[in-house]
C-alpha positions as CSV (number, residue, x, y, z in Angstrom):
1,M,-3.5,22.8,14.8
2,A,-3.3,24.6,11.5
3,K,-4.8,23.1,8.4
4,I,-1.4,22.8,6.7
5,D,0.0,20.8,9.8
6,E,-3.0,18.5,9.6
7,I,-2.4,17.7,6.0
8,K,1.3,17.2,6.6
9,E,0.5,14.7,9.4
10,L,-1.9,12.9,7.1
11,I,0.7,12.6,4.4
12,G,3.2,11.3,7.0
13,F,0.7,8.6,8.1
14,L,-0.1,7.7,4.5
15,K,3.7,7.3,3.8
16,V,3.9,4.8,6.6
17,L,0.9,3.0,5.3
18,F,2.4,3.0,1.8
19,A,5.7,1.5,3.1
20,T,3.8,-1.2,5.0
21,F,1.7,-2.1,2.0
22,V,4.8,-2.3,-0.2
23,A,6.6,-4.5,2.3
24,I,3.6,-6.9,2.6
25,D,3.1,-7.0,-1.1
26,V,6.7,-7.8,-1.9
27,S,6.7,-10.5,0.8
28,L,3.6,-12.1,-0.5
29,I,5.0,-12.1,-4.1
30,A,8.3,-13.6,-2.9
31,W,6.5,-16.3,-0.9
32,L,4.3,-17.1,-3.8
33,N,7.3,-17.3,-6.1
34,K,9.2,-19.6,-3.8
35,N,6.4,-21.9,-2.7
36,Y,3.9,-22.0,-5.5
37,S,4.7,-25.6,-6.5
38,E,4.7,-26.9,-2.9
39,S,1.6,-25.3,-1.5
40,G,-2.0,-26.0,-2.4
41,F,-4.3,-24.1,-4.7
42,V,-6.1,-22.4,-1.9
43,F,-2.9,-20.9,-0.5
44,N,-1.7,-19.8,-3.9
45,F,-5.0,-18.2,-4.7
46,A,-5.2,-16.5,-1.3
47,A,-1.6,-15.1,-1.7
48,L,-2.4,-13.9,-5.2
49,L,-5.6,-12.3,-4.1
50,L,-3.9,-10.6,-1.2
51,A,-1.1,-9.4,-3.3
52,T,-3.6,-8.0,-5.8
53,L,-5.5,-6.2,-3.0
54,F,-2.3,-4.8,-1.5
55,S,-1.3,-3.6,-5.0
56,V,-4.6,-1.8,-5.4
57,G,-4.1,-0.4,-1.9
58,I,-0.7,1.0,-2.9
59,V,-2.2,2.8,-5.8
60,L,-5.0,4.2,-3.7
61,V,-2.6,5.4,-1.1
62,V,-0.4,7.1,-3.7
63,K,-3.4,8.8,-5.2
64,A,-4.4,10.1,-1.7
65,I,-0.8,11.3,-1.0
66,L,-0.7,13.2,-4.3
67,K,-4.2,14.7,-3.7
68,N,-3.1,16.0,-0.3
69,I,0.2,17.4,-1.7
70,K,-1.8,19.2,-4.4
71,S,-4.1,20.6,-1.7
72,L,-1.1,22.1,0.1
73,K,-0.6,24.4,-2.9
74,D,-4.0,26.0,-2.3
75,L,-3.2,26.9,1.3
C-alpha cells in the first residue's frame, strides 16, 4: 500500500474516533445536566472527569488529523 493510502486510512480511522468521542462527550454532558441534582457526588465527579478526558481526547484527535493532512502535502 502506498504511503498516501496509509495516511488516508489513518485519517479515516481518526475521523471515526473523533465522532465517537464527540458523541460520548455530548452524552455525558447531557446526562450531567439532567441528573446533577439527583445523583451523588461520586457520579457527578466521575461524569465531569470523563467529559473532561473525552474533551482532551477530541483535541488530541483533531491535532493528529491536522498533522496527517499536512503530511499529505509533502508526498
